[in-house]
N, C-alpha and C positions, 0 to 999 in steps of 0.2 A: 788435134789432141787436147786433152784437158789442160796441160801446162801451157800450151800456146794460147789457148783461149783466156787463161788466167793472166798471162803476160799482156795480151791485147787489151783486156779489161783494165789491167793495172795502169796503163798509160792514160786512161781517162781520169778526170779530176772530179772530186766531190766538193762538199761545202768547204769554203775557205781556201780553195785551190789545192787541197791535199790530194795526192795521187791515191787512187784506189789500191795500187800495188802496196803502198805502205800499210794501209788498213788490213789488207789480206795477209801481209807478212806478220803483223802483230798478232792477229787472231790465229794464224797457223802455228806460231810459236807457243801461244797459250794452250791451244788444243793439243799440241804435241806433248806438252808437260802433263796435261790432264789425262791424255791417253796412256801415258806411262804409268800414272797412278792407278788407273783402272786395270791395266794389264797386271800390275803388281798385286793388286787386291785379289784378282782371279787366281794368280799363281800361288798365293798364300793358301787359298782354299784347295787347290790341287795338291800341294805338298801335304796338307792335312789328310788327304785321301790315300797317301802312300807313295806317290811318285817322287823321284829324286829331282833336285833342282837342275842338275845338268841334263837330265833326261828331258825335262820341260824345255830347257834352252835349246837342246838339239832338235826336238820336234818342231819348235817354233821356227828355228833357223831353216830347217828343211822346207817347211810350208812357205815361208817368205821367199826362199830361193825359187821355188816352183812358180809361185804367183808372179814374181817379178820377171822370171824368164818368159812367161806367157805375155806379159805386158811389153817387154822389150821386143819380142817377136812380132807382136801386133804393130808396134811402132816402126818395125823394119830397121831396128838399130843393130849395130855391130856388137857382139858379145865381147870382143877382144879390143882392149885399149892399147894402141901401139906406142904411145908416149911413155917413156920409162919413168919419168917423174910422177906422172898421173898414176901409173901402176903401183909405184912405191907408196904414194899417199893413200890410195885405196886400201892397200894391204895394212898400212899403219892404222888407218881408221878402223878397220875390222878388228885388228889385234888389240888396240887400246880399249875398245868397247868390250871385247871378250875378257880382258884382264880386269877391267872395271867391274863387270858382272860377277866374275869369280871372287874378287875381293869383297864385294858386297854380300855375296851368299854366306861367306864365313864370318864377316863382321857382324851381321845381325844374329848369328848363332851365339857368338862369344861375348856380345855386349848388348846393352839395352838399345832397342830400335830408335828411341828418341835421340840418344847420344850419337849414333851412327848417322842418322838423318841430318842432325845439326851440323856435324863436321862436313859432310859431303855437300849439302846444299848451301851452307854458309861459305865454304871455301871456293866453290866453283866459280862464282862471278869474279872474284879477285884473281884466281889462278888463270882463268880464261883470258881476262883482261891483260895480264902480264905476258902470257904466251902470244896473244894476238898482237900486242904492241911490238914484241921482239921479232916475231916471224912475219907479220903482215903490215906492220907500222899502223895498226888501227888504234887510235887514241880513244880512251874512255871518256865519255862526256861527264861533266861534273854532276849533272842531275842523276845519271846512272849510279855514280858513286854514292851519292846521298841516299838514293832509293835502295841501294844494296844494303846499307847499314840498317835502314828501316825494315827491309826484308829479313835480315838476319835476326833482328829483335823479334819480329813476328814468328819466325821459325822456332826460336828458342822458347817463346811462350807456348807454341803448339806442342812441341816435342818434349818439353820439360826435362832436359838432360840432367842426369844425376850429378855431373861435375859442377853444376850451378845450383840446382835445387836440392841436392842431397838425395837421401833415400826416398823422399817424397816424390821425386821425379820418377823413380823406379816403379812406384805404385801407379803413377799416371801412365807409364809406358808398358806395364806388364800385359795388358790385354792384347797388345799387338806384337809382343815379342815372339820369336820363333820358339825359344825355350827360356825358362827362367830358373835355371839351376846354378847360377853363377855364385858360388860361395866357396870360401877357402882360398889359400894362397895360389893354388894352381889355376883356379878360375880367374883370379885377379890378374895373373900373368897373361892368360888368354884374352882377358878384356883389354889389357894394354896392347897386345898384338892386334886386336880387333880395331882399335883406334888408329894404329899405323896403317892397317888395311883400308880403313875408311878414307884416310888422307890419300893413299895411293889411288883409291877408287876415284876421288875427286880430281886428281891430276889426270887420270886416264879419260874421265868424262869431259875434262876441259880441253884435252888435246884433240879429241874428235871433232868438235865444231870448227876449230882452227884449221884442221886438215881438210875438212869439207869446204871451207871458205877458199882454201888455196887451190882446190881442183875444180871449182865451180865452172870455169870456162872450158874445161877440157872434156867433160862428159855430162850426161843427163842425171837428174835426180833418180830416175829408175835404175840406172846403172850403178849408182852409189849404193842404193839399197840392196841391189842384187849381189854386189861384191861383199857387202856386209853379211848377207845371208850365207854366201859360200864360205867365207872365212870362219864364221861362227859354226857352221855345220861341220866342217872338218875338225876343228879343235874341240868342239863340244862332244863329238862322237868319241874321241879319245878320252876326254875327262869323264864322260858318262860311264864307260866301262872300267875306268881306273878308280873312280871315287864313289860311284853310285851302284846300286843293284837294280838295274832296269827291269821293269815289268811292263809287258805290253797288253795286259788285260785291264780294261777300264770300263766303268759303267757309263751310262748315257749322260749322267750329270757331269762326270769328269770330262767326257768328250766335249760337252757343250762349253764347259769352262775353258778347256784347251782351245777351242775355236775362238772364244772371246779373247784369250791371250794373244793368239795369232793376229786377229783382226786389229786389236788396239795397239799391239806392237808395230804392226804395219803402218797404222795411222801415225804413231809416234815418230817412226823413222822417216817416213815420207814427208810429213808436214814439217818436221824439224829440219831436215836437209833442204826442203824447199825454201823455208824462211831464211836459211843461211845464204841463199842465192842473192838476197836483196839487202840484208842488214848485217851489221857487225856481230862477231861471235859472242862478245861479252853481253851485248844487249839481248840477243836471243836467249842466252842462258838465264839471264835475269827474268825475262818474260816467262820462260818455261818453269820457273820456280813456283808457279801457281799450282804445280802438281802436289806440293805439300798440303795445300788447303783441300784439294780434291781427295787426297789420300785420307786426310783427317775426317772429311765428310763420309767417305766410304767406310772407314773403320767404325763410325757411329752406327751406320745402317746395317753393314754386313757382319761386323764383329761385336756389335752391341756394346760399344764403349760408352762410358759415362763422360759427360762433358763438363767443363768448368768455365768460369768467367775468364780466367787467364787464357785458356785455349781459344775461346771465341775472340778475345781481344787480339791474339796473335794472328788469327785468320783475317781479321779486319785489316791489320797492318800490312800483311802480305798482299791483300787485294788492293789496298790503296796505293802501295808502292808500285804494283804491277800496272795499275791504271795510269799512274803518272808517267811511267816509262813508256807505256803504249801511246799516250797522247803526245808526249814530246817527240817520240819517234815519228809519228805521223806528221807532225808540224816542224820537223827538223829543218833548219834554215839552209843546211848544206845538202844537196841532192845525193842520193845513194850512188848515182852513176859516177859523180866526181870522186867519192870516197873509194869506190871500187877501182877506178882507174889508178889512183894513187897506190892502193894496196897491191894491185896486180903489177904495176911498174916496179915497185920495190921488190916483189917476189921474183920477177923476171931478172932483175939486176943482180940479185944475191944467190938465186938458185936456178941457173939457166938449164 
C-alpha cells in the first residue's frame, strides 16, 4: 500500500542523516494547507454560481466518504473500530471540523475576510500548542514559537485586518469578501458575532489535529478520513435543508469546480492526517499555515485582486517562517519515535 511504502521509504536517511520520513511529513503538511486554499478558492467560485455553502459541504462529504470506502475495501480494512475511545475521538474530530466549517461560513459573511483569516490562522498555532500540551504532553519548541510570531506578522500583512489598518484594510479585503454590505449598528453587531465565530472556528480547527494525534495508533489515515466524511455527510445534510435552498441542476463548469473541491479537500485531509502520524500537532498547524500564501496567490489570479508591497512582504515572512520550521523539524535532535512514546504513554495513563 502507498502508506506502507511511504513509511518504508521514511526509515531511510538522506543528507546529514535526516530521515526521509521527516521530509515527507513537512511537505505533506505544507501541501495539506495549500490544498485547503485551492479547495476554498474553487468553493468561492461555486457559491457565486448559486449553490449554498452547506450543499457544497454535503456533496464534498458524500464524495469523500465514497472514495475512502473504496480505498478501505481495497486495503481489506475493517469499517468498524471496536475501541470506544477511538470511536469517541473519531466522532469528536468529525464534529469539531464540522462546527469549524459552519462558523467560518458565517464569519466570512458578516466580517471582512482578512479579519476572519487573521483571527483563525494566527490563533491556531497557539491554541493547538496549549491543547496538545495539556492532552498529549507535547511541548512547543522555542523555534516554533518564534516562527509563529513571524508567521502571524506575515498573515496580518497579507490579510490587512481592519482592526489594525482601519478602513484601508477593508479596501484591501473587499475583492475577496463574500459580501460587503456591512454598514450600520446591526451589521457592526453581526461583525462582532463573526469575530467570536472566527475564534470558535480556530478552537475547533485546533482540537482536530490533537484528536488525530491521540488516535493515530488505533486506526489508519484512510479510516480517519472516512469517518470525517461520514460525520460531515450526516450533519451537512440536515444543515443544507435547514439553512440552504439546495438546487441539483448545475452546469459543466460548476461540476468541474465541484470535482476540484472534492479532490483538493481529499488531499488536504489525507495529507494533513498523515503528517500528524509523525509530528506534533502544533508544528503541523504552523507548517500548514502556508495556505494563507497560496490563497493570496490564487485570489490574484482567479479573483483579479491588486497586490501591494505590504502583502508581498507578508507572503515572504510566512514562507520564511514555514521554511525554518520545516528545516528544524527535519533536523530535530529528538526523534519523533521518542516523542510519540512519551505522548502515547501520557495519554494511556490519563485516558485509559
